[in-house]
N, C-alpha and C positions, 0 to 999 in steps of 0.2 A: 698475879692475881690482877696486876695492870700488862697481861704477854697482848692481848689486841688492837695494845691501841699505843705502839713505839715509841710515838713523843710524847707519852705523858712518862714513860719508862726512860727514857734519854735524861728527864729534865729531874732522876728523882737525888742522883748526889747530889744536883744543884740547894734542892729544897730538904736533903738530910742537912745540910750544911749550914744549911736557912735555919731550923727548926732548933740545929745547938748555938746558931748563935744568939739566940734567941734566949735560951735559956740559961748560956752563960752570962748574957746582959739581963736580969729580970728587972724589970720597971712597977715602980705602983699603980694601980688600979688608978685611971684617969688624971695618971704623970706618965704614959708611952712616949712621950716626946721622938725618943729616939728610934725607937721599934715603930712608929708610924710612918715617922720620917724614911728609913729604908724600905717598909711595904712599898711607901709612895713610889720611891727611886726603881722598885724589881716593878712594881706594873709597870709604869715610864717604859722600863723594857721588852713591854712582852707585847708578842705584835698581837693583833687587834685589841689592846687598849686604845681604844681612843682621847677614854677623860678619865683624871684624876684629880678628885679634891676632897685638899686633909680641910683637919678640923673639924668635922661633923663630931658633935657630940662631944665640943674640945680636942680627943685625940684620936678619933676615924680618921679615916680612911673608906673615899667608896669610886668602885673605878664605872667605868663600862665598856664592856667587853663586848665588842662584834665582828663577829665570825657565823661560817656555818653552818653545821653540823656536829 
């Protein structure tokens, strides 16, 4: 599926592990504090992410991603 995007394919194991973590640690709607913190942490460590804002709509996270194609 992502064979033409090797950089995406390289991240697949990390993304699967992250999805499994979220499913193993569910939170109630509008109370996803640990989930939001983990998403913000992951985004801050992602190349191209220049800004991460937490607390949008209580537990939302917004990131500015700058890059090329």
